[in-house]
C-alpha positions in Angstrom: 16.2 21.4 15.8 14.8 23.4 18.8 18.0 25.4 18.9 17.8 26.5 15.2 16.2 29.8 14.1 12.7 29.0 12.8 13.4 29.8 9.2 16.4 27.6 9.1 14.6 24.8 11.0 11.8 25.0 8.5 14.3 24.5 5.6 15.9 21.6 7.4 12.5 20.0 8.2 11.4 20.2 4.6 14.4 18.1 3.6 13.5 15.2 5.9 11.3 12.3 5.0 7.7 12.6 6.0 8.1 10.2 8.8 11.1 12.1 10.2 9.2 15.4 9.9 6.4 14.0 12.0 8.8 12.7 14.6 10.6 16.0 14.9 7.3 18.0 15.2 6.0 15.6 17.8 9.2 16.0 19.9 9.3 19.8 19.8 7.5 22.0 22.2 4.2 23.1 20.6 5.1 26.8 20.4 8.4 26.0 18.6 6.7 23.6 16.2 4.0 26.2 15.4 6.7 28.9 14.8 8.5 26.5 12.4 5.3 25.7 10.5 4.6 29.4 10.1 8.0 29.7 8.2 6.9 27.0 5.8 4.6 27.5 2.8 1.0 26.8 3.5 1.0 23.7 1.2 4.0 22.2 3.0 2.7 23.0 6.4 -0.7 21.5 5.6 0.9 18.3 4.2 2.9 18.0 7.4 0.1 18.7 9.8 -2.1 16.2 8.0 0.4 13.5 9.0 0.2 14.3 12.7 -2.3 12.8 15.2 -5.5 14.8 15.3 -4.9 16.1 18.9 -1.5 17.5 17.8 -3.0 19.0 14.6 -5.6 20.9 16.7 -2.9 22.1 19.2 -0.6 23.4 16.5 -3.4 25.0 14.4 -4.5 26.9 17.6 -1.0 28.3 17.9 -0.6 29.5 14.4 -1.2 33.1 13.4 -5.0 33.3 12.5 -4.3 34.0 8.8 -1.8 31.1 8.6 -4.1 28.8 10.4 -7.0 29.7 8.1 -4.8 28.9 5.0 -3.7 25.6 6.4 -7.2 24.6 7.4 -8.5 25.4 4.0 -5.8 23.2 2.4 -6.5 20.4 4.9 -10.1 20.5 3.9 -9.3 19.6 0.3 -7.7 16.3 1.6 -11.0 15.4 3.3 -13.0 15.6 0.1 
């Protein structure tokens, strides 16, 4: 997955089961994982980030472009209500 272009990697990741998506994102370097998340729609990225451990969530959110991170954080907040 690390060798794939980010857009293609995002497409492949979206086809995996949620458990496999989490495994892949946890195994990737943080910068690569954030680049892939940025290629996904905010809804999909938020769903995936929500399944990660809190420390990894924070790390990846800090690496996203500010606008992307804001959209994802807003969507994540809906799950907390």
